[in-house]
C-alpha positions in Angstrom: -24.3 149.5 21.8 -22.0 149.1 18.9 -19.0 151.5 18.5 -17.7 152.2 14.9 -13.9 152.2 14.7 -11.9 153.9 11.8 -9.5 151.4 10.3 -6.6 152.3 7.9 -7.8 152.2 4.3 -6.4 149.5 2.2 -5.3 150.4 -1.3 -4.7 148.4 -4.4 -1.2 148.5 -6.0 -2.6 150.7 -8.9 -4.0 153.2 -6.4 -0.6 153.4 -4.6 1.2 154.0 -7.9 -1.1 156.8 -8.9 -0.7 158.6 -5.6 3.1 158.4 -5.9 3.0 160.0 -9.3 0.7 162.7 -8.1 3.1 163.4 -5.2 6.1 163.7 -7.7 4.2 166.1 -9.9 3.3 168.3 -6.9 6.9 168.4 -5.8 8.0 169.3 -9.4 5.5 172.2 -9.6 6.5 173.4 -6.1 10.2 173.3 -7.2 9.4 175.4 -10.3 7.5 177.9 -8.1 10.5 178.3 -5.8 12.9 178.7 -8.7 10.6 181.4 -10.1 10.9 183.4 -6.9 14.7 183.2 -6.9 15.5 183.3 -10.6 15.4 187.1 -11.1 18.1 187.6 -8.5 20.3 184.8 -9.9 19.7 184.9 -13.6 23.4 185.6 -14.4 24.2 182.2 -12.9 22.2 180.5 -15.6 23.0 182.9 -18.5 26.1 183.6 -20.5 27.7 187.1 -20.4 26.1 189.7 -22.6 28.2 189.7 -25.8 27.6 193.5 -26.2 29.8 194.1 -23.2 32.7 192.0 -24.5 35.8 194.2 -24.1 37.4 192.9 -27.3 34.3 193.7 -29.3 34.0 197.2 -27.9 37.7 197.9 -28.6 37.4 196.6 -32.1 34.4 198.8 -32.9 36.2 201.9 -31.5 39.3 201.3 -33.6 37.3 200.4 -36.7 34.9 203.3 -36.6 37.8 205.7 -36.1 39.7 204.1 -38.9 36.8 204.6 -41.3 35.7 208.1 -40.4 38.6 210.0 -38.8 39.9 212.7 -41.1 43.3 213.9 -39.8 45.5 210.8 -39.8 47.9 212.2 -42.5 47.9 215.7 -41.2 48.8 214.6 -37.7 51.2 211.9 -38.7 49.3 209.2 -36.9 49.9 205.5 -37.9 46.5 204.1 -36.8 47.5 200.5 -37.6 50.6 200.8 -35.4 48.4 202.0 -32.6 46.2 198.9 -33.0 49.2 196.7 -32.6 50.2 198.6 -29.5 46.9 198.7 -27.7 44.9 195.6 -28.9 47.2 193.2 -27.0 46.4 195.0 -23.7 42.6 194.2 -24.0 41.7 191.3 -21.7 38.5 189.3 -22.0 37.5 189.9 -18.4 38.6 193.6 -18.3 36.5 195.8 -16.1 34.7 198.8 -17.8 36.8 201.5 -16.2 40.1 199.9 -17.2 38.8 199.3 -20.8 37.6 202.9 -21.0 41.0 204.3 -19.8 42.9 202.1 -22.3 40.7 203.2 -25.2 40.9 206.8 -24.1 44.7 206.6 -24.1 44.6 205.3 -27.7 42.2 208.1 -28.8 44.4 210.7 -27.0 47.1 209.9 -29.5 45.0 211.7 -32.2 45.6 215.0 -30.4 42.1 216.2 -31.3 39.6 218.0 -29.1 36.7 216.6 -31.2 37.6 213.0 -30.4 35.7 211.9 -27.3 34.6 208.6 -25.7 31.6 209.1 -23.4 30.4 206.7 -20.8 28.2 207.0 -17.7 31.3 207.6 -15.5 33.7 209.6 -17.7 34.4 211.5 -20.9 37.8 211.2 -22.6 39.2 214.5 -23.9 42.2 216.2 -25.4 42.5 219.8 -24.1 46.1 220.5 -24.8 45.0 222.8 -27.7 44.3 225.5 -25.0 45.8 224.4 -21.7 49.3 225.5 -22.6 48.2 228.8 -23.9 47.5 232.2 -22.2 44.0 232.8 -21.0 43.6 236.1 -22.8 40.0 236.5 -21.6 38.5 237.5 -18.3 34.7 238.1 -18.4 34.9 239.9 -15.0 37.0 242.7 -16.6 34.5 243.1 -19.4 31.5 243.0 -17.1 33.0 245.5 -14.6 34.8 247.9 -16.8 33.1 247.8 -20.3 29.6 246.5 -20.0 28.9 247.9 -16.5 25.3 246.6 -16.7 24.4 248.7 -19.7 24.3 245.8 -22.3 21.3 244.6 -24.1 20.7 240.9 -24.3 19.8 240.4 -28.0 19.1 236.7 -28.1 22.4 235.1 -27.1 24.3 238.3 -27.9 25.4 240.9 -25.3 25.4 244.3 -27.1 26.6 247.6 -25.8 28.0 251.0 -27.1 31.5 251.4 -25.8 31.6 255.0 -26.9 29.8 257.2 -29.5 31.6 255.5 -32.4 32.2 251.9 -31.3 29.8 249.1 -30.4 30.7 245.8 -28.8 29.0 242.3 -29.1 29.9 239.3 -27.0 28.8 235.9 -28.3 29.5 233.0 -25.8 28.4 229.9 -27.7 27.5 229.1 -31.3 25.3 226.4 -29.8 22.8 229.2 -29.1 21.2 230.3 -32.4 21.1 233.9 -33.5 17.9 234.9 -35.3 17.7 237.3 -38.3 15.7 239.6 -36.0 18.6 239.7 -33.5 21.0 240.6 -36.3 18.7 243.1 -37.9 18.4 245.0 -34.5 22.2 245.2 -34.1 23.1 246.0 -37.7 20.4 248.8 -37.8 21.7 250.2 -34.5 25.3 250.6 -35.7 24.9 252.0 -39.2 26.3 255.5 -38.2 29.2 254.1 -36.2 32.9 253.8 -37.2 33.1 250.2 -36.1 31.9 247.1 -34.3 33.8 244.7 -32.1 32.7 241.1 -32.1 34.2 239.1 -29.2 34.2 235.3 -29.5 36.9 234.5 -27.0 36.1 231.4 -24.9 33.4 230.5 -27.4 33.7 226.7 -27.6 31.7 226.3 -30.8 28.3 224.8 -31.7 26.5 225.3 -35.1 28.7 226.7 -37.9 25.6 227.9 -39.6 25.2 230.7 -37.0 28.7 232.0 -38.0 27.9 232.1 -41.7 24.7 233.9 -41.0 26.6 236.6 -39.1 29.4 236.9 -41.6 26.9 237.5 -44.4 26.1 240.8 -42.7 29.5 242.2 -43.4 30.0 241.8 -47.1 28.5 243.2 -50.2 29.8 240.6 -52.6 30.1 236.8 -52.7 33.4 235.6 -51.0 35.1 232.3 -51.3 35.9 231.2 -47.7 37.6 227.8 -48.3 36.9 224.1 -49.0 35.3 221.5 -46.8 36.5 218.0 -47.3 34.0 215.4 -45.9 34.7 211.7 -45.4 32.9 209.8 -48.2 34.3 206.3 -47.8 36.3 203.9 -45.6 39.7 204.8 -47.0 41.9 207.4 -45.3 41.9 209.4 -48.5 38.2 209.1 -49.3 36.8 212.7 -49.2 34.2 214.7 -51.1 35.0 218.4 -51.7 32.5 221.2 -51.0 33.5 224.8 -51.7 32.2 227.2 -49.2 31.1 230.8 -50.0 29.8 233.7 -47.9 26.9 235.3 -49.8 25.8 238.8 -48.8 22.6 239.0 -46.8 19.7 240.6 -48.6 18.7 242.7 -45.6 20.7 245.2 -43.5 24.5 244.9 -43.7 27.4 246.9 -42.1 30.4 248.0 -44.2 32.4 249.8 -41.4 35.3 248.3 -39.6 34.8 245.1 -37.8 37.2 243.7 -35.2 36.9 240.0 -34.3 38.5 239.1 -31.0 39.8 235.5 -30.6 41.8 233.4 -28.2 42.8 229.7 -28.0 39.5 228.8 -26.3 37.7 229.9 -29.6 37.1 226.4 -30.9 35.3 224.3 -33.5 32.5 226.4 -35.0 34.3 229.5 -33.7 37.3 228.6 -35.8 35.1 228.3 -38.8 33.6 231.7 -38.1 37.1 233.2 -37.8 38.0 231.7 -41.1 34.8 233.1 -42.7 35.3 236.6 -41.3 39.0 236.6 -42.2 38.1 236.6 -45.9 36.1 239.8 -45.6 37.8 243.1 -46.5 36.5 245.1 -43.6 37.3 242.5 -40.9 40.4 242.3 -38.8 41.2 239.5 -36.4 42.7 240.6 -33.1 44.0 238.5 -30.2 45.4 235.0 -30.4 45.2 232.1 -32.8 41.9 230.2 -32.4 42.0 226.7 -30.9 41.2 224.9 -34.2 38.8 222.0 -34.2 38.0 222.1 -38.0 36.7 218.6 -38.2 32.9 218.2 -38.0 32.1 215.2 -35.8 30.7 211.8 -36.6 29.1 209.7 -33.8 28.9 206.0 -33.1 26.8 204.3 -30.4 28.9 201.4 -29.1 27.4 198.0 -28.1 28.0 198.5 -24.4 26.2 201.9 -24.3 29.2 204.2 -24.7 29.3 206.9 -27.3 32.2 207.6 -29.6 32.8 211.0 -31.4 35.5 211.6 -34.0 36.3 214.3 -36.5 35.1 213.3 -40.0 35.9 216.4 -42.1 38.6 219.0 -42.7 38.6 222.5 -43.9 41.2 224.3 -46.0 41.5 228.0 -46.5 41.6 229.5 -50.1 45.4 229.1 -50.1 45.0 225.4 -49.4 46.1 225.5 -45.8 44.3 223.4 -43.1 42.7 225.4 -40.2 42.6 222.3 -37.9 45.3 223.9 -35.7 43.6 227.3 -35.6 43.1 230.6 -37.5 45.8 233.1 -36.7 45.0 236.8 -35.9 45.9 239.6 -38.1 47.1 241.6 -35.0 48.4 239.7 -32.0 47.4 241.1 -28.6 47.3 239.6 -25.1 46.3 240.3 -21.6 49.1 240.2 -19.1 49.0 237.4 -16.6 48.5 238.5 -13.0 48.0 236.6 -9.7 44.5 238.2 -9.3 42.7 239.2 -12.5 40.3 241.4 -10.5 43.3 243.8 -10.2 43.1 244.4 -13.9 40.9 247.3 -15.0 41.4 247.1 -18.7 41.4 244.5 -21.4 44.3 245.3 -23.8 42.7 243.2 -26.6 39.5 245.2 -26.5 41.5 248.5 -26.2 43.6 247.5 -29.2 40.5 246.9 -31.2 39.0 250.3 -30.2 42.2 252.0 -31.2 42.3 250.4 -34.6 38.7 251.4 -35.3 39.3 255.0 -34.4 42.7 255.5 -36.1 
């Protein structure tokens, strides 16, 4: 019986060379496969840093956009070039985002403007000195407990109540909430036989100035010049276009009785515009404290690292040529005394002064 034995296969030199090449190719493909598995977790090892997050570039864009569009350099006596020379050397190429944010926020703070903000995912720069050092002059709890007492109507964003047979009261908390013509028609029609109306915009931080103009139109029977809006129109610090602003009477129901507008330092931005509009009307009296100002309509810039920059890009002058950026003063100053516990207060002297002036 013959037994077959398996012997090692003999190869020619050419066959050996081909097998070696095949082995090398297989190892190369295997290496690429392994790299493909680990590359997503290690891509920053092989890639350069994202230029959009370069601290120098971000700083330069913040400074440049503000230089081109900010409107109050002259009024506030700010040397923007000097601030560049002060802050730019502090920017490091490897600066972390929080330190860069804080540095840029410090520079923007020098503008002393509540409309100038730098927004990131972790913070928002702000300037709030326009109200922090001023009396509060408003406690909603007093109004709710001792004036509204649950009797108010919610007419859109407006709270409306009759304080007595001759005086009505409206509280408007934010110009960001639009007032419709139907809302205004209902209120104006309801007060035609009254001696006066109190409109309270204390602690109203602003919103859309159009809402203020629409309300002001309900209290005049003739066209009134309210002031001039200067809007940035070029990169130079003095490049502005002029737009005269008028309050035209509404063609529907209007009220010609006494109107008292209550303001405090937290009456800001669009509320300052509203106070300026109303101040020009013969039957309106401002009572309380000077508004917070904020007369620069904002311009926005998306920064390369995802932050958002906002700066004032206009300015408003009253008919006498005076800026209202620092606020619109009241015709009659009134205040609420400061106490340790405002719940101990049972009256709002600013509202009471307005009622007294309507009934006198």
